[in-house]
N, C-alpha and C positions, 0 to 999 in steps of 0.2 A: 808603698805609701801607707801611712797609719790610718786606722779606722778612728774617726773622731766622734766621740760620744759625749754629749752634754748631759750632766747629771743635775737635775733641777727639782724644785718643789714649789708648791703654792704657799705653804705656810712654813715659817721658820720653826726650828726646834724639832723637826720630824726625823732628824738623823741623816740628812742628805750628804754632808761631808763624810760622815762615818761610812756610809754605804759606798761612796765614791772611792775612798781610800782602801777599804777592805776589798773591793772589786779589783783595784790595782794590785794589791798584795797577792791575791789568788792567781791573777793572770801571770804575775812575775814568778810565782812559785812554779808555774808550769813552763818557765823558760822564755816567756814572751817579753819583749822589750816594751815597757810601759812608762809613760810620763803623765803624772797627775798635775794638771795645770789649774792653779787657783786663780779664778777670775772674780772672786767675791771681794772686791776692793773695799777696804775699810773694816771688813769683818772676816778677814782671811784666817783660816784655821787649819788648812791642809798640813802645814809644817808641824803644827802641834799634834794633830791626830797621828801623823807618821813618826813623830818623835825626833824630828830633825830641825826644830825651831832655832837652834843655835849654830846651824851649819850653813845657812844661806848668806852668801856675800852680796848677791845681786837679786833683783826682781825683774818682772816683765817690763816695768817702766824703764828701768836702766837699759834694757835691750832696745826698746823703742827709741829712747833718746840718745842712743849711741855710746853709752858708757861701757858696754860690754857686748860680746857676741851672745847669741841665743844659748849656745852650749855652755858658756861660762856661767849662766844664770841657773843652770840645772844643778840640783843636789842629788847625788847618788845615795841611795839608802844603804846604811852600813850592814844591814842583814840580808837584803835582797838585791844582789848586784845588778839586776836588769830593771830595777824600779827607780825612777827619778821623779823629782818634784820641781815645779816651777812656781815660785812664790809670786804673789801679787803685792801691790803697794798698799801701805796702811793708810794712805791719805785718800779718803773716799771722795773728796771734793774735786780732785784732779780729773779733768776730762781725758779719756782715752778712747780713741775711735775704734769701731769694729774693724775697720780696714787695717789698722796698725796691728791689732791682735792677730788677725788672720795671717798677716805677713810673717809674724813670729812663728805661728804654729805651722805654716807651710814650710818654713825653713827647717823645723824640727821633724816634720812628718816622714821624710825618707829614712830616718834613723830608727823609727819605732814601729811597732805593730799596733799599738793603741795609744791614743791621746785621750785621756779622760779629763773633761772640762768641768770643774766644780763651779756651778753658776750661783749667783745670789738667789735667795728665795724671792717669790713674788714675780711681778710682771713689769718692773720698772726698767730703766735704761740698761742697767747691768745685766738683767736677764736677756734682753734682746742682743746685747753685745756678745754674750756667751753663746746663745743659740745660733747666731749667724755664722759662727765659726765651725759648726758641727755638721755631721752627715746623719747622725742618729741621735735619739734622745732616750734617757731613762728618767722617768718621773717617779719621785719618791713621795709616799704618803703614809699616813697611819690610818687605822680603822675609825678614828674619831670623825664625827660628822663635820666639824669645822675644817679639819684638814682636808677632807674629801671635797668639800665645797670649793675650797681654794684650788685644789688639784684639778677639779673639773674645768675651772676657768683657764688654768695653765695649759691643760690638755687641748682645749679648743684653739689656743694660740699656737701651740706646737704643731698642730695639723696644718696651719697656714704656711709653715716653713717647708712643707712637703719633704720631710725627712724620709729616708729609706725605711726606717722602722722607729716606732715609739713603743717602748716597753714600760711596764709598771712594776715597781718594787713596793710591797706593803711591809712597812717596818714597825717595830715595837708591838708585835702581836702577842697578846696574853693568851697562852694556850688553854688555860683553865676557863677563861671567859669565852673563848672560841668554842670549846667543847660544850659549854652550857648554852650556847646560842645567844650570849649577851652582847656580842659584837658581830658586825657583819662578817660573813665569810669572804675568803679571797675571790670566790666565784661571784658573789654579790657585788663586791667592789669593782671587779673587772667589768661586770655588766653595767654598773652605774656610770663608770668612766669611759666605757667603750674602748678599753685597752687590754691587751693580753698581759697577764701577770707573769713576770719572769722570776720573781723571788718573793717568798713570804718569810720574813725575818723575825724570829721570836724576841720578845723582851727578856733579856738575860743580864745577870749581874756582871758578866764578863765585859760587856760593852761600857759599863760605868767604871770598872776597875782598870781595864786596859782597852784602849780604843781599837786596837787591832786584835781581832778574834781569828787567829790563824787556823784553828780547827773547826770553825763554823761550817756546818753542812750547808746552810742557806747560802753563804757567800761562795762556797765551792760550786754549788749548782748554778748560781748566777754567772760565774765565770764560764762554766761549761756551756751555758746557754749561748754565750757570745762565740765560744770556740766552735760550737756545732754548726754555725752558719757557714764555715769554710773560709779560708783565706789563702793568700799566696804562700808558697813554700817559705818557711822561716829562714832568714839569712843569719849567718853567724854573728854573734854580738862582739864587736871589736872595741873592747874596753879602752885600749890604748888611745884610740882616736878622741876620747872624751877627756883626756887629761888636760888640765889647764896649763 
């Protein structure tokens, strides 16, 4: 069964989707079977970040409403054969129940090692729908005070879900400002939010020029953090079973 991790944030624009997708890429590069599930209805960008926006034939709502099977809605990444994405619907007004999403993810779970759930920012209905489907959480913030204040609110709600683990990723860190002490250190952010820091991701031009930073040491370490927890022996990836 897959490990289900919701990737969320308090404030929009902190790089939550970029962190989620890059984590998926690094796990897939290590041979693990990963599905990145976009549950940010109306503002869905997982397919854009992964560069597969023109490949999706179905989305999760099509699965729920019976127009296709769960595996038919998956898009296999052309570069990373064990990385898949599940698109969400662009119509944000449509109600989708948490129970329906959980059923879809439970159907996919036996085929994967990780299900990464890209949650909407904030604490509205979409956040709770995504969080209710996960076993663990990764909270993304930046060193900015406004982002941290929102993250603190989200962290308190995440604790109410009694996840096995809640980790923190500090994104868009300016190394020069950190060296001069002009922004909070990762230790100070961890102390303020009362969460362990799993990754400190620097602000680099590569994330603006190319959403996927394959050589990023920060994302490699984040993937290794999840792999170090231990998991069941990896089963062989049967690509033929996923053909439409």
